[in-house]
C-alpha positions as CSV (number, residue, x, y, z in Angstrom):
1,M,83.2,-113.3,110.8
2,S,79.9,-112.0,112.4
3,T,76.6,-113.8,112.4
4,E,75.2,-111.4,109.9
5,E,78.3,-111.9,107.6
6,M,77.9,-115.7,107.8
7,K,74.2,-115.4,106.8
8,E,75.4,-113.4,103.7
9,D,78.1,-116.0,102.9
10,P,76.3,-119.1,101.6
11,F,79.5,-121.2,102.3
12,A,80.5,-119.9,105.7
13,T,78.3,-122.1,107.9
14,L,79.1,-125.3,106.0
15,G,82.8,-124.3,105.9
16,Q,83.0,-123.7,109.6
17,K,81.3,-127.0,110.3
18,A,83.7,-128.9,108.0
19,L,86.7,-127.3,109.7
20,S,85.5,-128.1,113.2
21,Y,85.1,-131.7,112.4
22,F,88.4,-131.9,110.6
23,K,90.3,-130.3,113.6
24,A,88.6,-132.8,115.9
25,H,89.9,-135.6,113.7
26,N,86.4,-136.8,113.0
27,Y,87.4,-137.5,109.5
28,S,84.3,-139.4,108.5
29,E,82.1,-136.4,109.2
30,A,84.7,-134.0,107.9
31,M,84.9,-135.8,104.6
32,A,81.2,-135.9,104.1
33,I,80.7,-132.2,104.8
34,N,83.7,-131.2,102.7
35,K,82.3,-133.1,99.8
36,Q,79.0,-131.1,100.2
37,L,81.0,-127.9,100.4
38,L,82.9,-128.8,97.2
39,V,79.7,-129.4,95.3
40,K,78.5,-126.0,96.4
41,Y,81.8,-124.4,95.3
42,E,81.5,-126.0,91.9
43,E,77.9,-124.9,91.5
44,A,78.6,-121.3,92.6
45,D,79.5,-118.4,90.5
46,P,83.3,-118.4,89.9
47,S,83.4,-114.8,91.3
48,E,82.1,-116.0,94.7
49,I,85.0,-118.4,95.5
50,T,88.8,-118.6,94.8
51,P,90.9,-121.5,93.5
52,K,92.5,-121.7,96.9
53,D,89.0,-122.3,98.5
54,R,88.5,-125.3,96.3
55,L,92.1,-126.4,96.9
56,V,91.7,-126.3,100.6
57,C,88.5,-128.3,100.4
58,L,90.1,-130.9,98.2
59,W,93.1,-131.2,100.5
60,R,90.8,-131.8,103.5
61,I,88.9,-134.5,101.5
62,L,92.1,-136.3,100.5
63,T,93.6,-136.0,104.0
64,S,90.4,-137.4,105.4
65,I,90.5,-140.3,103.0
66,H,94.1,-141.0,103.8
67,S,93.5,-140.8,107.6
68,L,90.4,-143.0,107.5
69,Y,92.1,-145.7,105.6
70,K,95.7,-145.5,106.9
71,D,95.0,-148.1,109.7
72,M,93.9,-150.5,107.0
73,E,97.4,-150.3,105.5
74,G,96.7,-151.1,101.9
75,S,93.5,-153.1,102.3
76,H,91.6,-150.5,100.4
77,S,88.9,-151.6,98.0
78,K,89.1,-150.7,94.3
79,D,86.3,-148.2,94.8
80,Q,88.2,-146.5,97.6
81,I,91.3,-146.3,95.5
82,K,89.3,-145.0,92.5
83,E,87.6,-142.3,94.7
84,E,91.0,-141.2,96.1
85,Q,92.5,-141.0,92.6
86,S,89.6,-138.9,91.4
87,Y,90.0,-136.3,94.1
88,Y,93.8,-136.3,93.7
89,E,93.5,-135.5,90.0
90,R,91.1,-132.7,90.7
91,Y,93.5,-131.3,93.4
92,M,96.4,-131.3,90.9
93,E,94.3,-129.6,88.4
94,V,93.2,-126.8,90.8
95,I,96.6,-126.2,92.3
96,Q,97.8,-124.8,88.9
97,S,95.3,-122.0,89.2
98,V,96.4,-121.0,92.7
99,P,98.8,-118.1,92.9
100,Q,102.3,-119.3,93.7
101,T,102.5,-117.1,96.8
102,E,99.4,-118.8,98.3
103,I,100.8,-122.4,98.0
104,V,102.0,-123.6,101.4
105,P,104.9,-126.1,100.9
106,D,104.4,-128.0,104.2
107,V,100.7,-128.6,103.4
108,I,101.7,-130.0,100.0
109,L,104.4,-132.2,101.5
110,T,102.1,-133.6,104.0
111,L,99.7,-134.6,101.2
112,F,102.6,-136.2,99.3
113,S,103.6,-138.3,102.4
114,N,100.0,-139.4,103.1
115,R,99.4,-140.4,99.6
116,L,102.6,-142.3,99.3
117,S,101.6,-144.4,102.3
118,F,98.1,-144.8,101.0
119,L,99.2,-146.3,97.6
120,L,101.5,-149.0,99.1
121,P,100.1,-152.4,97.8
122,W,100.4,-154.3,101.1
123,E,98.0,-157.0,100.1
124,E,99.0,-157.4,96.5
125,T,102.7,-158.1,95.9
126,D,102.6,-159.8,92.5
127,P,105.1,-158.3,90.0
128,D,102.5,-156.7,87.8
129,T,101.0,-154.8,90.7
130,L,104.3,-153.7,92.1
131,N,105.5,-152.5,88.7
132,R,102.2,-150.5,88.2
133,V,102.4,-148.9,91.7
134,A,106.1,-148.1,91.3
135,T,105.4,-146.2,88.1
136,Q,102.5,-144.5,89.8
137,L,104.6,-143.3,92.8
138,Q,107.4,-142.0,90.5
139,T,104.8,-140.2,88.3
140,M,103.3,-138.7,91.4
141,L,106.6,-137.1,92.5
142,A,107.1,-135.7,89.0
143,E,103.5,-134.2,89.1
144,F,104.1,-132.5,92.5
145,L,107.3,-130.9,91.1
146,E,105.6,-129.8,87.9
147,K,102.3,-128.5,89.2
148,T,103.4,-126.8,92.4
149,Q,105.1,-124.1,90.4
150,G,108.5,-124.5,92.0
151,R,107.1,-124.0,95.6
152,V,108.0,-127.6,96.4
153,L,111.6,-128.9,95.8
154,K,112.6,-132.4,94.8
155,R,114.9,-132.6,97.9
156,D,111.9,-131.9,100.1
157,L,109.8,-134.5,98.4
158,C,112.6,-137.0,98.7
159,D,113.0,-136.3,102.4
160,R,109.4,-137.1,102.9
161,W,109.7,-140.3,100.8
162,M,112.6,-141.3,103.1
163,Q,110.5,-140.6,106.2
164,V,107.7,-142.9,104.9
165,L,110.3,-145.6,104.1
166,E,111.7,-145.4,107.6
167,K,108.1,-145.7,109.0
168,V,107.4,-148.8,106.9
169,R,110.7,-150.3,108.1
170,R,109.5,-149.9,111.7
171,N,106.2,-151.5,111.0
172,V,107.5,-155.0,111.9
173,G,104.0,-156.1,113.0
174,R,103.0,-156.9,109.5
175,G,104.1,-160.2,108.1
176,N,105.3,-158.9,104.7
177,F,106.5,-155.5,105.8
178,H,110.0,-156.3,104.6
179,K,108.6,-156.8,101.1
180,M,107.2,-153.3,101.2
181,V,110.5,-151.9,102.4
182,F,112.3,-153.4,99.5
183,F,109.6,-152.3,97.1
184,L,109.5,-148.7,98.3
185,A,113.3,-148.4,98.6
186,E,113.9,-149.7,95.0
187,S,111.2,-147.3,93.7
188,F,112.9,-144.5,95.6
189,L,116.3,-145.3,94.2
190,S,114.9,-145.1,90.7
191,V,113.7,-141.6,91.5
192,L,117.0,-140.6,93.0
193,G,118.9,-141.8,90.0
194,E,122.6,-141.0,89.8
195,D,122.3,-137.3,90.8
196,K,125.4,-136.4,92.9
197,D,123.2,-134.2,95.1
198,F,121.4,-137.2,96.4
199,A,124.4,-139.4,97.1
200,H,124.0,-139.1,100.9
201,L,120.3,-140.0,100.6
202,R,121.1,-143.0,98.4
203,S,123.6,-144.2,101.0
204,S,120.9,-143.9,103.7
205,V,118.5,-146.0,101.6
206,Y,121.1,-148.7,101.0
207,N,121.9,-148.7,104.8
208,L,118.2,-149.3,105.5
209,L,118.0,-152.1,102.9
210,A,121.1,-153.7,104.5
211,D,119.5,-153.5,107.9
212,T,116.2,-155.0,106.7
213,A,117.9,-157.8,104.7
214,Y,120.0,-158.7,107.7
215,F,117.2,-158.9,110.3
216,F,114.3,-160.0,108.0
217,S,114.8,-162.4,105.1
218,E,112.7,-165.0,103.4
219,Q,112.5,-168.3,105.2
220,D,114.3,-170.3,102.5
221,T,117.2,-167.8,102.4
222,T,120.5,-169.3,103.6
223,D,122.9,-167.4,105.9
224,Q,125.4,-167.2,103.1
225,E,122.8,-165.7,100.7
226,R,121.7,-163.2,103.4
227,F,125.2,-162.1,104.2
228,S,125.9,-161.7,100.5
229,L,122.9,-159.5,100.0
230,V,123.7,-157.4,103.0
231,G,127.2,-157.0,101.8
232,K,126.0,-155.8,98.4
233,Y,123.9,-153.1,99.9
234,L,126.6,-151.9,102.2
235,E,129.1,-151.7,99.3
236,K,126.5,-149.5,97.5
237,S,126.1,-147.4,100.6
238,L,129.9,-146.7,100.8
239,E,130.1,-146.0,97.1
240,N,127.7,-143.1,97.6
241,D,129.0,-142.0,101.0
242,P,132.5,-143.4,101.9
243,T,132.2,-141.7,105.4
244,S,129.0,-143.7,106.4
245,Q,129.9,-145.0,109.8
246,F,126.8,-147.2,109.9
247,A,127.9,-149.0,106.7
248,K,131.5,-149.3,107.8
249,T,130.6,-150.8,111.1
250,M,128.0,-153.1,109.8
251,E,130.2,-154.3,107.0
252,N,132.9,-155.3,109.4
253,N,130.4,-157.0,111.7
254,I,128.9,-158.9,108.7
255,R,132.3,-160.1,107.5
256,R,133.2,-161.4,111.0
257,L,129.8,-163.0,111.4
258,E,130.0,-164.6,108.0
259,T,133.4,-166.1,108.8
260,T,132.2,-167.3,112.2
261,T,129.0,-168.9,110.7
262,L,131.1,-170.6,108.1
263,Q,133.5,-171.9,110.7
264,I,130.7,-173.2,112.9
265,R,129.0,-174.9,110.0
266,G,132.2,-176.5,108.8
267,F,133.3,-177.5,112.2
268,R,129.9,-179.1,113.0
269,H,130.0,-181.0,109.7
270,D,133.6,-182.1,110.0
271,T,133.5,-183.2,113.6
272,R,130.3,-185.2,113.1
273,S,131.9,-186.9,110.1
274,R,135.2,-187.7,111.9
275,I,133.5,-188.9,115.1
276,G,131.3,-191.2,113.0
277,K,134.4,-192.7,111.3
278,I,136.1,-193.2,114.6
279,S,133.0,-195.0,116.0
280,G,133.0,-197.2,113.0
281,Y,136.6,-198.2,113.5
282,L,136.0,-198.9,117.1
283,D,133.0,-201.2,116.3
284,R,135.3,-203.2,114.0
285,F,137.5,-204.2,116.9
286,K,135.0,-206.9,117.9
287,H,135.7,-208.8,114.7
288,L,139.5,-208.1,114.1
289,E,142.6,-210.1,115.0
290,G,146.3,-209.7,114.5
291,E,147.6,-207.2,111.9
292,A,144.1,-206.0,111.2
293,V,143.9,-204.6,114.7
294,Q,147.0,-202.5,114.2
295,Q,145.7,-201.2,110.9
296,N,142.5,-200.2,112.6
297,I,144.4,-198.4,115.3
298,A,146.4,-196.5,112.7
299,A,143.2,-195.4,111.0
300,I,141.8,-194.2,114.3
301,R,145.0,-192.3,115.0
302,S,144.8,-190.6,111.6
303,E,141.2,-189.6,112.2
304,V,142.1,-188.2,115.7
305,E,144.9,-186.2,114.1
306,V,142.6,-184.8,111.5
307,L,140.0,-184.0,114.1
308,Q,142.5,-182.1,116.2
309,A,143.7,-180.3,113.1
310,L,140.2,-179.3,112.3
311,I,139.7,-177.9,115.8
312,D,143.0,-175.9,115.4
313,L,141.9,-174.7,111.9
314,H,138.5,-173.4,113.1
315,E,139.9,-171.7,116.1
316,I,142.1,-169.3,114.0
317,S,140.4,-166.0,113.6
318,G,143.3,-163.9,112.3
319,N,146.0,-164.5,109.8
320,I,146.2,-168.3,109.1
321,V,149.3,-168.3,106.9
322,G,152.1,-170.3,108.6
323,S,150.3,-170.4,111.9
324,L,151.1,-174.0,112.6
325,S,153.8,-174.3,115.2
326,I,157.0,-176.4,114.7
327,D,156.0,-178.5,117.7
328,S,152.8,-179.5,115.9
329,S,154.5,-180.6,112.7
330,V,156.9,-183.4,111.7
331,E,159.8,-183.6,109.2
332,E,159.6,-186.8,107.2
333,D,159.1,-188.3,103.8
334,I,155.5,-187.5,102.8
335,A,155.0,-190.5,100.5
336,P,154.6,-193.1,103.3
337,F,152.3,-190.7,105.0
338,I,150.1,-190.6,101.9
339,E,150.2,-194.4,101.7
340,E,149.0,-194.6,105.3
341,H,146.1,-192.3,104.7
342,V,145.1,-193.7,101.3
343,S,145.0,-197.2,102.8
344,V,142.0,-196.3,104.9
345,L,140.0,-194.4,102.3
346,R,136.8,-195.5,100.7
347,P,136.9,-198.6,98.4
348,L,138.8,-198.2,95.1
349,F,140.3,-194.9,96.3
350,A,142.4,-197.0,98.8
351,R,144.2,-198.5,95.8
352,A,145.2,-195.2,94.3
353,P,148.8,-195.4,93.1
354,I,151.5,-193.2,94.7
355,K,154.2,-192.5,92.2
356,R,157.6,-191.1,93.1
357,Q,159.8,-188.8,91.0
358,G,163.4,-188.0,92.1
359,A,165.3,-189.0,95.2
360,P,163.2,-189.3,98.4
361,D,163.4,-186.2,100.6
362,K,162.0,-185.0,103.9
363,W,159.6,-182.0,104.2
364,R,158.1,-180.4,107.3
365,F,154.3,-180.7,107.5
366,G,151.4,-181.2,109.9
367,R,150.0,-184.7,109.9
368,G,146.5,-183.6,110.8
369,Q,146.6,-180.7,108.3
370,M,147.7,-182.9,105.4
371,G,145.1,-185.5,106.4
372,I,142.5,-182.7,105.9
373,V,143.9,-181.9,102.5
374,L,144.1,-185.5,101.3
375,Q,140.7,-186.5,102.5
376,N,139.0,-183.4,101.0
377,L,140.6,-183.9,97.6
378,V,139.5,-187.6,97.5
379,A,136.0,-186.7,98.8
380,N,135.7,-184.1,96.1
381,S,136.6,-186.6,93.4
382,D,134.3,-189.3,94.8
383,E,131.3,-186.8,94.9
384,A,132.1,-185.7,91.3
385,Y,131.9,-189.3,90.0
386,V,128.6,-189.9,91.7
387,R,127.0,-186.6,90.8
388,R,127.9,-187.0,87.1
389,E,126.9,-190.6,87.1
390,L,130.3,-191.8,85.9
391,T,131.6,-195.3,86.4
392,I,134.4,-195.0,88.9
393,P,137.6,-196.3,87.2
394,D,140.2,-198.4,88.9
395,P,142.2,-196.6,90.1
396,P,140.0,-193.5,90.4
397,C,142.9,-191.1,91.1
398,E,146.7,-190.9,91.5
399,F,149.3,-189.2,93.6
400,I,152.7,-188.1,92.3
401,V,155.3,-187.1,94.8
402,D,157.7,-184.8,92.9
403,Y,160.7,-184.6,95.2
404,M,162.7,-182.5,92.7
405,N,160.1,-179.7,92.8
406,S,158.9,-180.2,96.3
407,R,155.3,-180.8,95.4
408,V,152.6,-183.5,95.4
409,I,150.3,-183.7,92.4
410,Y,146.8,-185.2,92.8
411,R,144.8,-186.2,89.7
412,D,141.4,-187.7,89.2
413,F,139.4,-188.6,86.1
414,A,135.9,-187.3,87.1
415,G,135.4,-184.8,84.3
416,G,137.3,-181.8,85.6
417,V,136.1,-178.5,87.1
418,K,133.4,-176.9,85.1
419,I,132.9,-173.6,86.9
420,A,134.7,-170.2,86.8
421,G,135.9,-168.3,89.8
422,N,138.1,-169.1,92.8
423,I,137.2,-172.6,93.7
424,F,139.0,-172.2,97.1
425,E,136.3,-169.7,98.2
426,A,133.5,-171.1,100.2
427,Y,130.4,-172.2,98.2
428,V,132.1,-171.7,94.8
429,S,130.9,-175.2,93.8
430,E,129.0,-177.0,91.0
431,K,127.0,-178.7,93.8
432,G,125.0,-175.6,94.6
433,V,124.9,-173.5,97.7
434,Q,123.2,-175.6,100.3
435,S,123.9,-177.4,103.5
436,D,127.7,-178.0,103.9
437,R,128.5,-178.4,100.2
438,G,131.2,-176.2,98.8
439,L,133.4,-176.2,102.0
440,G,135.9,-179.0,101.3
441,L,138.3,-177.4,98.9
442,P,138.4,-174.1,100.8
443,Q,139.1,-176.1,104.0
444,A,141.9,-178.0,102.2
445,S,143.4,-174.7,101.0
446,R,143.3,-173.3,104.5
447,A,145.0,-176.4,105.9
448,M,147.9,-175.9,103.4
449,L,148.1,-172.2,104.2
450,M,148.2,-173.0,107.9
451,Q,151.4,-175.0,107.3
452,G,152.9,-172.1,105.2
453,Y,152.3,-173.9,101.9
454,K,149.8,-173.6,99.0
455,L,147.2,-175.7,97.3
456,I,147.2,-174.8,93.6
457,Y,144.6,-175.3,90.9
458,D,145.6,-174.0,87.5
459,P,142.5,-173.8,85.2
460,D,144.7,-173.4,82.1
461,N,146.8,-176.5,82.8
462,Q,144.4,-179.4,83.4
463,P,144.3,-183.0,82.2
464,D,141.6,-184.2,79.7
465,H,138.5,-185.4,81.5
466,G,139.9,-184.8,85.0
467,A,141.2,-182.4,87.6
468,E,144.7,-181.7,88.9
469,F,145.6,-180.1,92.2
470,I,149.2,-179.4,93.3
471,M,150.2,-179.4,97.0
472,D,153.2,-177.0,96.8
473,F,155.8,-177.4,99.5
474,T,158.4,-175.2,97.8
475,V,158.1,-172.1,100.0
476,N,157.1,-171.4,103.6
477,L,154.9,-168.3,103.0
């Protein structure tokens, strides 16, 4: 445009100035001049300007606002948010008047991305604010689809949403960035819905959520809770895209890590407990004489056997069933073995009766492994009496050696099991998921499996006011 033409055009000089500042990324000046230009456009005769002129001016104002405030990452004042909303509404109103052929999709998509980032409530994460902003984001996507007259597709907008989500995921410098990841991802999943065309994109979102949940979780989240959440996201990912190599690989790694963490925690707890008991027995030697010395030695031997069995149990990473070697087992009557172990249990439990049914017989078993089973069953009963504030009866439990059916029945009177689910899975416990609770029965079950036998709990066949467990020696699995 010549100098003479610019003099005739009342908007040319201001427009060129606004454009030069915008291109130089001087957004403060660019926004101010574009605001002046917009006022002149609105005061001018409609024949002197086109809807696209106004649209471009509004786009530059909005882009300047987003660029000026993007480093603040959600620390906008209410006035700034209100100002941005006002220009956005005017933009969406004007775009409907622009001929479809003059709408540039990339420009629209850039505005969508910038505004999505601008609206994230970094500083306000209360539920009411998050719900309000989530609705606002979902409404915005619908408005872009409706008012761009088909020039912008939902897939393109969703791709931009995913880009913003990935950018937020990388913003690890902010203390609560993971909250924004979860918020933005959940809002995005609501937009994607169950549309089959977006299955791959949903899988990507769940993969990103799994990655975030694994590496960045709340301080009071236990490892078990974290692994469970990550596993849930990975399952969702594979539901949407069974070929996702990321989800497959991470799911396998999580399962191995979950098992390893459980083994480490259980081993740490168990060895600390056993070593404490052995130390206690050793201290007693100072005050013991005669037969009491032999009893104490027998107790120490039992604890050492259990400790060795625990080491063996936690070292197994593959199939545990029947992994105990013959050299590590004995073939003998189990009733005297139970008597030996019961005699060194905590008070009252040491007087538990051992009833016999049928002619005595010999079974093959691991002394340490059976020590693990017996001690965990008794500890489980003892804890139940205390937790439920019940008076411990005398005797508090009983053993029945059923030679005819090759099984040992253990019963207590502590109120029974009051939860659903497989109680031999880690942390399926009435005690709550915390510390080392919920590991005893799973450990006892694994010790039986290691010998090729089973520990059985039948929820449909339980005594009144108590629990019954069966150590089944009928079949080597």
